[in-house]
N, CA, C and O atoms as a CHARMM CRD file, in Angstrom:
* protein
*
  312
    1    1 MET  N   -124.37300 102.43000  25.78600 PROA 1      0.00000
    2    1 MET  CA  -125.26300 101.58800  25.23300 PROA 1      0.00000
    3    1 MET  C   -125.50700 102.29700  23.64800 PROA 1      0.00000
    4    1 MET  O   -126.08700 103.36100  23.43300 PROA 1      0.00000
    5    2 SER  N   -124.87500 101.35700  22.60200 PROA 2      0.00000
    6    2 SER  CA  -125.19500 102.16700  21.28800 PROA 2      0.00000
    7    2 SER  C   -126.50400 102.16200  20.86400 PROA 2      0.00000
    8    2 SER  O   -127.46100 101.71200  21.49500 PROA 2      0.00000
    9    3 ARG  N   -126.52000 102.76000  19.59900 PROA 3      0.00000
   10    3 ARG  CA  -128.28300 102.95300  19.16800 PROA 3      0.00000
   11    3 ARG  C   -128.20300 101.89900  17.83200 PROA 3      0.00000
   12    3 ARG  O   -128.14300 102.30400  16.67100 PROA 3      0.00000
   13    4 TYR  N   -128.21300 100.64600  18.17800 PROA 4      0.00000
   14    4 TYR  CA  -128.52600  99.59400  17.09400 PROA 4      0.00000
   15    4 TYR  C   -129.66500  98.86500  17.49200 PROA 4      0.00000
   16    4 TYR  O   -129.93500  98.58100  18.66000 PROA 4      0.00000
   17    5 CYS  N   -130.52200  98.48100  16.20400 PROA 5      0.00000
   18    5 CYS  CA  -131.29900  97.62300  16.59400 PROA 5      0.00000
   19    5 CYS  C   -130.88200  95.93500  16.88400 PROA 5      0.00000
   20    5 CYS  O   -129.87300  95.41500  16.40700 PROA 5      0.00000
   21    6 ASP  N   -131.48000  95.50700  17.41200 PROA 6      0.00000
   22    6 ASP  CA  -130.87400  93.95300  17.80500 PROA 6      0.00000
   23    6 ASP  C   -131.12600  92.99600  16.82100 PROA 6      0.00000
   24    6 ASP  O   -130.25400  92.18700  16.50400 PROA 6      0.00000
   25    7 VAL  N   -132.64400  93.01200  16.11400 PROA 7      0.00000
   26    7 VAL  CA  -133.21700  92.45700  15.08400 PROA 7      0.00000
   27    7 VAL  C   -132.47800  92.86100  13.65500 PROA 7      0.00000
   28    7 VAL  O   -132.27100  91.90300  12.91000 PROA 7      0.00000
   29    8 THR  N   -132.06700  94.13400  13.19300 PROA 8      0.00000
   30    8 THR  CA  -132.41500  94.54600  11.87900 PROA 8      0.00000
   31    8 THR  C   -131.05000  94.66000  11.70800 PROA 8      0.00000
   32    8 THR  O   -130.59600  94.17600  10.67200 PROA 8      0.00000
   33    9 GLY  N   -130.12000  95.30400  12.65500 PROA 9      0.00000
   34    9 GLY  CA  -128.98600  96.02100  12.76400 PROA 9      0.00000
   35    9 GLY  C   -128.87500  97.27800  12.87400 PROA 9      0.00000
   36    9 GLY  O   -127.83800  97.87300  13.16700 PROA 9      0.00000
   37   10 ALA  N   -130.08000  97.82300  12.61700 PROA 10     0.00000
   38   10 ALA  CA  -130.08500  99.25800  11.89300 PROA 10     0.00000
   39   10 ALA  C   -129.29600 100.22100  13.08500 PROA 10     0.00000
   40   10 ALA  O   -129.28600 100.07100  14.30700 PROA 10     0.00000
   41   11 GLY  N   -128.90300 100.84900  12.57100 PROA 11     0.00000
   42   11 GLY  CA  -127.61900 102.08200  13.19500 PROA 11     0.00000
   43   11 GLY  C   -127.92500 103.67200  12.69500 PROA 11     0.00000
   44   11 GLY  O   -128.63500 103.94200  11.72700 PROA 11     0.00000
   45   12 PRO  N   -127.35200 104.50800  13.41600 PROA 12     0.00000
   46   12 PRO  CA  -127.67300 105.74300  12.97800 PROA 12     0.00000
   47   12 PRO  C   -127.44800 106.17000  11.46400 PROA 12     0.00000
   48   12 PRO  O   -126.68900 105.42800  10.84000 PROA 12     0.00000
   49   13 GLY  N   -128.03500 107.34400  10.71200 PROA 13     0.00000
   50   13 GLY  CA  -127.35300 107.60900   9.53400 PROA 13     0.00000
   51   13 GLY  C   -126.32100 109.00500   9.96800 PROA 13     0.00000
   52   13 GLY  O   -126.24900 109.48300  11.10000 PROA 13     0.00000
   53   14 PHE  N   -125.73600 109.38400   9.01300 PROA 14     0.00000
   54   14 PHE  CA  -124.99300 110.61300   9.46900 PROA 14     0.00000
   55   14 PHE  C   -124.72200 111.44800   7.86500 PROA 14     0.00000
   56   14 PHE  O   -124.34700 110.93700   6.81000 PROA 14     0.00000
   57   15 GLY  N   -125.01000 112.64500   8.10900 PROA 15     0.00000
   58   15 GLY  CA  -124.94100 113.46000   6.88700 PROA 15     0.00000
   59   15 GLY  C   -124.65000 114.95900   7.39500 PROA 15     0.00000
   60   15 GLY  O   -123.76800 115.21000   8.21700 PROA 15     0.00000
   61   16 ASN  N   -125.43900 115.87100   6.84700 PROA 16     0.00000
   62   16 ASN  CA  -125.21700 117.21700   6.98000 PROA 16     0.00000
   63   16 ASN  C   -126.40800 117.93800   6.92300 PROA 16     0.00000
   64   16 ASN  O   -127.27400 117.88000   6.05000 PROA 16     0.00000
   65   17 ASN  N   -126.37400 118.67900   8.01200 PROA 17     0.00000
   66   17 ASN  CA  -127.70500 120.04200   7.90900 PROA 17     0.00000
   67   17 ASN  C   -127.23900 121.21400   7.09800 PROA 17     0.00000
   68   17 ASN  O   -126.12500 121.70500   7.27900 PROA 17     0.00000
   69   18 VAL  N   -128.13300 121.69000   6.15500 PROA 18     0.00000
   70   18 VAL  CA  -128.10200 122.25800   4.91800 PROA 18     0.00000
   71   18 VAL  C   -128.90500 123.39700   4.94400 PROA 18     0.00000
   72   18 VAL  O   -129.80300 123.37800   4.10200 PROA 18     0.00000
   73   19 PRO  N   -128.84800 124.46400   5.71600 PROA 19     0.00000
   74   19 PRO  CA  -129.55000 125.46400   5.95800 PROA 19     0.00000
   75   19 PRO  C   -129.92000 126.53400   4.57400 PROA 19     0.00000
   76   19 PRO  O   -129.53900 126.08300   3.49400 PROA 19     0.00000
   77   20 TRP  N   -130.43800 127.53500   4.54700 PROA 20     0.00000
   78   20 TRP  CA  -130.90200 128.42400   3.63900 PROA 20     0.00000
   79   20 TRP  C   -129.41000 129.18300   2.89000 PROA 20     0.00000
   80   20 TRP  O   -129.26700 129.46900   1.70200 PROA 20     0.00000
   81   21 SER  N   -128.32700 129.39600   4.12000 PROA 21     0.00000
   82   21 SER  CA  -127.33400 129.64900   3.95500 PROA 21     0.00000
   83   21 SER  C   -126.21900 129.11200   3.32800 PROA 21     0.00000
   84   21 SER  O   -125.25200 129.71500   2.86300 PROA 21     0.00000
   85   22 LYS  N   -126.49300 127.66500   3.36800 PROA 22     0.00000
   86   22 LYS  CA  -125.61700 126.71800   2.87400 PROA 22     0.00000
   87   22 LYS  C   -124.52900 126.61500   3.74300 PROA 22     0.00000
   88   22 LYS  O   -123.45600 126.23600   3.27400 PROA 22     0.00000
   89   23 LYS  N   -124.62900 126.91000   5.02900 PROA 23     0.00000
   90   23 LYS  CA  -123.30700 126.33200   5.90400 PROA 23     0.00000
   91   23 LYS  C   -123.84500 125.19400   6.77500 PROA 23     0.00000
   92   23 LYS  O   -124.78600 125.04400   7.55400 PROA 23     0.00000
   93   24 LYS  N   -122.60800 124.29400   6.19500 PROA 24     0.00000
   94   24 LYS  CA  -123.14400 122.89600   6.58900 PROA 24     0.00000
   95   24 LYS  C   -122.69200 122.37500   7.84000 PROA 24     0.00000
   96   24 LYS  O   -121.49300 122.56100   8.04800 PROA 24     0.00000
   97   25 THR  N   -123.19600 121.89900   8.54200 PROA 25     0.00000
   98   25 THR  CA  -122.79400 121.27300   9.60400 PROA 25     0.00000
   99   25 THR  C   -123.32300 119.90000   9.85000 PROA 25     0.00000
  100   25 THR  O   -124.46000 119.63500   9.45900 PROA 25     0.00000
  101   26 ARG  N   -122.52800 118.91100  10.52700 PROA 26     0.00000
  102   26 ARG  CA  -122.62300 117.51500  10.69000 PROA 26     0.00000
  103   26 ARG  C   -123.97700 117.35800  11.70000 PROA 26     0.00000
  104   26 ARG  O   -124.30700 118.22800  12.50700 PROA 26     0.00000
  105   27 ARG  N   -124.76300 115.95300  11.47700 PROA 27     0.00000
  106   27 ARG  CA  -125.89300 115.65900  12.05200 PROA 27     0.00000
  107   27 ARG  C   -125.73500 114.51000  11.77400 PROA 27     0.00000
  108   27 ARG  O   -124.86400 113.99400  11.07300 PROA 27     0.00000
  109   28 ARG  N   -127.01400 113.83000  12.59600 PROA 28     0.00000
  110   28 ARG  CA  -127.02200 112.14100  12.59500 PROA 28     0.00000
  111   28 ARG  C   -128.68500 112.11600  12.59400 PROA 28     0.00000
  112   28 ARG  O   -129.34500 113.04400  13.06100 PROA 28     0.00000
  113   29 TRP  N   -129.11800 111.23200  12.15700 PROA 29     0.00000
  114   29 TRP  CA  -130.28900 110.75200  12.19500 PROA 29     0.00000
  115   29 TRP  C   -130.36600 108.94200  13.17500 PROA 29     0.00000
  116   29 TRP  O   -129.91200 107.85200  12.83000 PROA 29     0.00000
  117   30 ASN  N   -131.01900 109.29000  14.23800 PROA 30     0.00000
  118   30 ASN  CA  -130.88600 108.00700  14.62300 PROA 30     0.00000
  119   30 ASN  C   -132.21000 107.03800  14.86900 PROA 30     0.00000
  120   30 ASN  O   -133.34200 107.48100  15.05800 PROA 30     0.00000
  121   31 VAL  N   -131.95100 106.00900  14.84100 PROA 31     0.00000
  122   31 VAL  CA  -133.00000 104.81900  14.45600 PROA 31     0.00000
  123   31 VAL  C   -133.83400 105.00600  15.63200 PROA 31     0.00000
  124   31 VAL  O   -133.34000 105.24700  16.73400 PROA 31     0.00000
  125   32 ASN  N   -135.57200 104.86000  15.35500 PROA 32     0.00000
  126   32 ASN  CA  -136.30700 104.79400  16.32100 PROA 32     0.00000
  127   32 ASN  C   -136.56200 103.79100  17.14400 PROA 32     0.00000
  128   32 ASN  O   -137.65000 103.21700  17.11100 PROA 32     0.00000
  129   33 LEU  N   -135.57300 103.44500  18.00300 PROA 33     0.00000
  130   33 LEU  CA  -135.51500 101.93300  18.99100 PROA 33     0.00000
  131   33 LEU  C   -136.51300 102.27000  20.11600 PROA 33     0.00000
  132   33 LEU  O   -136.86100 103.30800  20.67900 PROA 33     0.00000
  133   34 GLN  N   -136.83300 100.94600  20.21100 PROA 34     0.00000
  134   34 GLN  CA  -137.90300 100.84300  21.29900 PROA 34     0.00000
  135   34 GLN  C   -137.43200  99.48500  22.34700 PROA 34     0.00000
  136   34 GLN  O   -136.93300  98.43900  21.93000 PROA 34     0.00000
  137   35 THR  N   -137.70300  99.77600  23.65100 PROA 35     0.00000
  138   35 THR  CA  -137.39300  98.60800  24.26000 PROA 35     0.00000
  139   35 THR  C   -138.89200  97.61000  24.50900 PROA 35     0.00000
  140   35 THR  O   -139.94500  98.01600  25.00100 PROA 35     0.00000
  141   36 LYS  N   -138.63500  96.42500  24.07800 PROA 36     0.00000
  142   36 LYS  CA  -139.83800  95.52200  24.04500 PROA 36     0.00000
  143   36 LYS  C   -139.50900  94.16800  24.81600 PROA 36     0.00000
  144   36 LYS  O   -138.44900  93.56500  24.65000 PROA 36     0.00000
  145   37 ARG  N   -140.38900  93.80500  25.56300 PROA 37     0.00000
  146   37 ARG  CA  -140.33300  92.52800  26.22200 PROA 37     0.00000
  147   37 ARG  C   -141.25900  91.39200  25.63400 PROA 37     0.00000
  148   37 ARG  O   -142.47200  91.47700  25.44100 PROA 37     0.00000
  149   38 TYR  N   -140.51100  90.41100  25.41300 PROA 38     0.00000
  150   38 TYR  CA  -141.26500  89.18600  24.69300 PROA 38     0.00000
  151   38 TYR  C   -141.08100  88.03100  25.56200 PROA 38     0.00000
  152   38 TYR  O   -140.20100  87.81300  26.39400 PROA 38     0.00000
  153   39 PHE  N   -142.22600  87.23500  25.15500 PROA 39     0.00000
  154   39 PHE  CA  -142.33700  85.63200  26.14300 PROA 39     0.00000
  155   39 PHE  C   -142.18800  84.89000  24.94000 PROA 39     0.00000
  156   39 PHE  O   -142.85500  84.87100  23.90500 PROA 39     0.00000
  157   40 LEU  N   -140.76600  84.04600  25.44400 PROA 40     0.00000
  158   40 LEU  CA  -140.85800  83.21300  24.41400 PROA 40     0.00000
  159   40 LEU  C   -141.29100  81.55800  25.20400 PROA 40     0.00000
  160   40 LEU  O   -140.69800  81.02900  26.14500 PROA 40     0.00000
  161   41 PRO  N   -142.56900  81.00100  24.40500 PROA 41     0.00000
  162   41 PRO  CA  -142.97400  79.97100  24.81200 PROA 41     0.00000
  163   41 PRO  C   -142.34900  78.70500  24.95600 PROA 41     0.00000
  164   41 PRO  O   -142.68200  77.89100  25.81700 PROA 41     0.00000
  165   42 GLY  N   -141.33900  78.50800  24.02400 PROA 42     0.00000
  166   42 GLY  CA  -140.40900  77.06000  24.29700 PROA 42     0.00000
  167   42 GLY  C   -139.51000  77.22000  25.38700 PROA 42     0.00000
  168   42 GLY  O   -139.01100  76.17100  25.79600 PROA 42     0.00000
  169   43 GLU  N   -139.15600  78.34800  26.00100 PROA 43     0.00000
  170   43 GLU  CA  -138.39800  78.52700  26.95400 PROA 43     0.00000
  171   43 GLU  C   -138.99300  78.93100  28.55900 PROA 43     0.00000
  172   43 GLU  O   -138.44800  78.93300  29.66300 PROA 43     0.00000
  173   44 GLY  N   -140.32100  79.25200  28.10800 PROA 44     0.00000
  174   44 GLY  CA  -141.05500  79.76700  29.58300 PROA 44     0.00000
  175   44 GLY  C   -140.52500  81.05900  30.02800 PROA 44     0.00000
  176   44 GLY  O   -140.81600  81.36200  31.18600 PROA 44     0.00000
  177   45 ARG  N   -139.85200  81.83600  29.40000 PROA 45     0.00000
  178   45 ARG  CA  -139.22500  83.02700  29.93000 PROA 45     0.00000
  179   45 ARG  C   -139.46800  84.24900  29.07600 PROA 45     0.00000
  180   45 ARG  O   -139.81400  84.18400  27.89600 PROA 45     0.00000
  181   46 HSD  N   -139.26000  85.39600  29.76200 PROA 46     0.00000
  182   46 HSD  CA  -139.12400  86.75000  28.86700 PROA 46     0.00000
  183   46 HSD  C   -138.00500  87.26400  28.25500 PROA 46     0.00000
  184   46 HSD  O   -137.11100  87.29800  29.10100 PROA 46     0.00000
  185   47 VAL  N   -137.57600  87.72800  27.07600 PROA 47     0.00000
  186   47 VAL  CA  -136.33000  88.34100  26.63700 PROA 47     0.00000
  187   47 VAL  C   -137.11300  89.87700  26.55800 PROA 47     0.00000
  188   47 VAL  O   -138.26900  90.28800  26.46600 PROA 47     0.00000
  189   48 ARG  N   -135.74500  90.44400  26.65400 PROA 48     0.00000
  190   48 ARG  CA  -135.94600  92.52000  26.27900 PROA 48     0.00000
  191   48 ARG  C   -135.09700  92.47800  25.42200 PROA 48     0.00000
  192   48 ARG  O   -133.92800  92.15500  25.62700 PROA 48     0.00000
  193   49 LEU  N   -135.62700  92.83700  24.23100 PROA 49     0.00000
  194   49 LEU  CA  -135.06200  93.65600  23.10800 PROA 49     0.00000
  195   49 LEU  C   -135.09200  95.02000  22.64100 PROA 49     0.00000
  196   49 LEU  O   -136.11400  95.70300  22.68700 PROA 49     0.00000
  197   50 ARG  N   -133.84600  95.47800  22.13300 PROA 50     0.00000
  198   50 ARG  CA  -133.84000  97.04400  21.92400 PROA 50     0.00000
  199   50 ARG  C   -134.05500  96.86700  20.38800 PROA 50     0.00000
  200   50 ARG  O   -133.14100  96.36500  19.73400 PROA 50     0.00000
  201   51 VAL  N   -135.31700  97.28500  19.72100 PROA 51     0.00000
  202   51 VAL  CA  -135.63400  96.70300  18.49700 PROA 51     0.00000
  203   51 VAL  C   -136.19800  98.04500  17.72000 PROA 51     0.00000
  204   51 VAL  O   -136.82100  98.85600  18.40500 PROA 51     0.00000
  205   52 SER  N   -136.03600  98.26600  16.55600 PROA 52     0.00000
  206   52 SER  CA  -136.36500  99.40600  15.61400 PROA 52     0.00000
  207   52 SER  C   -137.89000  99.05000  15.27200 PROA 52     0.00000
  208   52 SER  O   -138.28000  97.88800  15.38200 PROA 52     0.00000
  209   53 THR  N   -138.71200 100.04300  14.86800 PROA 53     0.00000
  210   53 THR  CA  -139.99000  99.84200  14.54400 PROA 53     0.00000
  211   53 THR  C   -140.12300  98.78100  13.31900 PROA 53     0.00000
  212   53 THR  O   -141.08300  98.03800  13.11600 PROA 53     0.00000
  213   54 LYS  N   -139.02400  98.87900  12.60800 PROA 54     0.00000
  214   54 LYS  CA  -139.19600  97.87500  11.58000 PROA 54     0.00000
  215   54 LYS  C   -138.88300  96.55700  11.93000 PROA 54     0.00000
  216   54 LYS  O   -139.37000  95.64000  11.26800 PROA 54     0.00000
  217   55 GLY  N   -137.98000  96.28200  13.07900 PROA 55     0.00000
  218   55 GLY  CA  -137.63200  94.95900  13.57300 PROA 55     0.00000
  219   55 GLY  C   -139.21200  94.64400  14.36800 PROA 55     0.00000
  220   55 GLY  O   -139.67800  93.54100  14.08200 PROA 55     0.00000
  221   56 ILE  N   -139.93600  95.38400  15.18700 PROA 56     0.00000
  222   56 ILE  CA  -141.04400  94.77500  15.50200 PROA 56     0.00000
  223   56 ILE  C   -141.98700  94.36600  14.61600 PROA 56     0.00000
  224   56 ILE  O   -142.70500  93.41900  14.93900 PROA 56     0.00000
  225   57 LYS  N   -142.12600  94.89300  13.56300 PROA 57     0.00000
  226   57 LYS  CA  -142.91800  94.35200  12.50400 PROA 57     0.00000
  227   57 LYS  C   -142.27400  92.93700  12.03600 PROA 57     0.00000
  228   57 LYS  O   -143.05800  92.01700  11.80500 PROA 57     0.00000
  229   58 ILE  N   -141.04700  92.75100  11.90400 PROA 58     0.00000
  230   58 ILE  CA  -140.48500  91.62200  11.59000 PROA 58     0.00000
  231   58 ILE  C   -140.68800  90.45100  12.50900 PROA 58     0.00000
  232   58 ILE  O   -141.11000  89.34700  12.16400 PROA 58     0.00000
  233   59 ILE  N   -140.31100  90.84900  13.80900 PROA 59     0.00000
  234   59 ILE  CA  -141.04800  89.81400  14.71600 PROA 59     0.00000
  235   59 ILE  C   -142.61400  89.66200  14.76600 PROA 59     0.00000
  236   59 ILE  O   -143.17600  88.61000  15.07300 PROA 59     0.00000
  237   60 ASP  N   -143.22000  90.76900  14.44600 PROA 60     0.00000
  238   60 ASP  CA  -144.86100  90.16000  14.27600 PROA 60     0.00000
  239   60 ASP  C   -144.89700  89.21000  13.15200 PROA 60     0.00000
  240   60 ASP  O   -145.41600  88.10500  13.31200 PROA 60     0.00000
  241   61 ARG  N   -144.32900  89.59700  11.91100 PROA 61     0.00000
  242   61 ARG  CA  -144.19700  88.69100  10.71200 PROA 61     0.00000
  243   61 ARG  C   -143.84800  87.27700  11.03200 PROA 61     0.00000
  244   61 ARG  O   -144.64800  86.36500  10.82300 PROA 61     0.00000
  245   62 ASP  N   -142.38500  87.04000  11.65600 PROA 62     0.00000
  246   62 ASP  CA  -141.98600  85.88200  11.68500 PROA 62     0.00000
  247   62 ASP  C   -142.14800  84.84700  12.79400 PROA 62     0.00000
  248   62 ASP  O   -142.09200  83.61700  12.81900 PROA 62     0.00000
  249   63 GLY  N   -142.37500  85.82300  13.72700 PROA 63     0.00000
  250   63 GLY  CA  -142.73100  85.38600  15.19400 PROA 63     0.00000
  251   63 GLY  C   -141.19000  85.36600  15.84100 PROA 63     0.00000
  252   63 GLY  O   -140.11400  85.26600  15.25200 PROA 63     0.00000
  253   64 ILE  N   -141.47200  85.49600  17.26000 PROA 64     0.00000
  254   64 ILE  CA  -140.59000  85.76000  18.00300 PROA 64     0.00000
  255   64 ILE  C   -139.47100  84.54700  18.22600 PROA 64     0.00000
  256   64 ILE  O   -138.32200  84.86400  18.53600 PROA 64     0.00000
  257   65 GLU  N   -139.85100  83.10100  18.05400 PROA 65     0.00000
  258   65 GLU  CA  -139.30800  82.03100  18.09200 PROA 65     0.00000
  259   65 GLU  C   -138.49800  81.95700  17.00100 PROA 65     0.00000
  260   65 GLU  O   -137.35900  81.53800  17.20600 PROA 65     0.00000
  261   66 ALA  N   -138.80400  82.26200  15.88800 PROA 66     0.00000
  262   66 ALA  CA  -137.74000  82.40000  14.64500 PROA 66     0.00000
  263   66 ALA  C   -136.89300  83.30300  14.60700 PROA 66     0.00000
  264   66 ALA  O   -135.75600  83.00300  14.24000 PROA 66     0.00000
  265   67 VAL  N   -137.19500  84.63600  14.96500 PROA 67     0.00000
  266   67 VAL  CA  -136.26100  85.38800  15.30000 PROA 67     0.00000
  267   67 VAL  C   -135.15700  85.33800  16.47700 PROA 67     0.00000
  268   67 VAL  O   -133.98800  85.69900  16.34600 PROA 67     0.00000
  269   68 VAL  N   -135.58300  84.96400  17.32900 PROA 68     0.00000
  270   68 VAL  CA  -134.52900  84.45100  18.50900 PROA 68     0.00000
  271   68 VAL  C   -133.47300  83.35400  18.33300 PROA 68     0.00000
  272   68 VAL  O   -132.39500  83.33100  18.92600 PROA 68     0.00000
  273   69 GLN  N   -133.91000  82.44100  17.44200 PROA 69     0.00000
  274   69 GLN  CA  -133.31400  81.37800  16.77500 PROA 69     0.00000
  275   69 GLN  C   -132.11100  82.12800  15.62000 PROA 69     0.00000
  276   69 GLN  O   -130.90400  81.89800  15.54300 PROA 69     0.00000
  277   70 ARG  N   -132.88600  82.99800  14.87200 PROA 70     0.00000
  278   70 ARG  CA  -131.61600  83.50800  13.79800 PROA 70     0.00000
  279   70 ARG  C   -130.45200  84.36500  14.67500 PROA 70     0.00000
  280   70 ARG  O   -129.23400  84.39600  14.49600 PROA 70     0.00000
  281   71 LEU  N   -131.29600  85.06300  15.71100 PROA 71     0.00000
  282   71 LEU  CA  -130.17300  85.96600  16.39800 PROA 71     0.00000
  283   71 LEU  C   -129.04700  85.16800  17.09900 PROA 71     0.00000
  284   71 LEU  O   -127.87400  85.53900  17.05300 PROA 71     0.00000
  285   72 ARG  N   -129.47500  84.00500  17.77900 PROA 72     0.00000
  286   72 ARG  CA  -128.61200  82.92800  18.20000 PROA 72     0.00000
  287   72 ARG  C   -127.56800  82.23900  17.20600 PROA 72     0.00000
  288   72 ARG  O   -126.41600  81.97100  17.54900 PROA 72     0.00000
  289   73 LYS  N   -128.14100  81.95600  15.81800 PROA 73     0.00000
  290   73 LYS  CA  -127.31400  81.43900  14.86900 PROA 73     0.00000
  291   73 LYS  C   -126.05900  82.25000  14.61700 PROA 73     0.00000
  292   73 LYS  O   -124.90300  81.83700  14.52900 PROA 73     0.00000
  293   74 GLU  N   -126.66600  83.88300  14.49000 PROA 74     0.00000
  294   74 GLU  CA  -125.61000  84.67000  14.04200 PROA 74     0.00000
  295   74 GLU  C   -124.60700  85.11700  15.50800 PROA 74     0.00000
  296   74 GLU  O   -123.83100  86.06900  15.41900 PROA 74     0.00000
  297   75 GLY  N   -124.72100  84.40000  16.68600 PROA 75     0.00000
  298   75 GLY  CA  -123.73000  84.63800  17.42600 PROA 75     0.00000
  299   75 GLY  C   -123.88600  85.65100  18.68800 PROA 75     0.00000
  300   75 GLY  O   -123.08100  85.92300  19.57800 PROA 75     0.00000
  301   76 LYS  N   -125.06000  86.06200  18.47400 PROA 76     0.00000
  302   76 LYS  CA  -125.86700  87.31400  19.30600 PROA 76     0.00000
  303   76 LYS  C   -126.31600  86.37800  20.53300 PROA 76     0.00000
  304   76 LYS  O   -126.86600  85.28000  20.44900 PROA 76     0.00000
  305   77 LYS  N   -125.88400  87.19800  21.89200 PROA 77     0.00000
  306   77 LYS  CA  -126.66900  86.52700  23.14900 PROA 77     0.00000
  307   77 LYS  C   -128.09000  87.01300  23.17100 PROA 77     0.00000
  308   77 LYS  O   -128.28300  88.12700  22.68300 PROA 77     0.00000
  309   78 VAL  N   -129.21300  86.29100  23.70700 PROA 78     0.00000
  310   78 VAL  CA  -130.62100  86.67600  24.04200 PROA 78     0.00000
  311   78 VAL  C   -130.78800  85.87400  25.06600 PROA 78     0.00000
  312   78 VAL  O   -131.85900  85.86300  25.67400 PROA 78     0.00000
């Protein structure tokens, strides 16, 4: 399972670790993903989403119905 947010599409960032000696090694910054279960009142069922903390705030702001509708419009299965 890849580390991408279902709502925002945010993925890991890549870069270098640079210590005091300036010897660079590759590293990655993972997204803060949470597995959340939301209830869809229009369909009478729950959906499970892997969302970042920013995605949780977007769902709180817009509502789960609007977010699921947007995901389906993009062609994602929910």
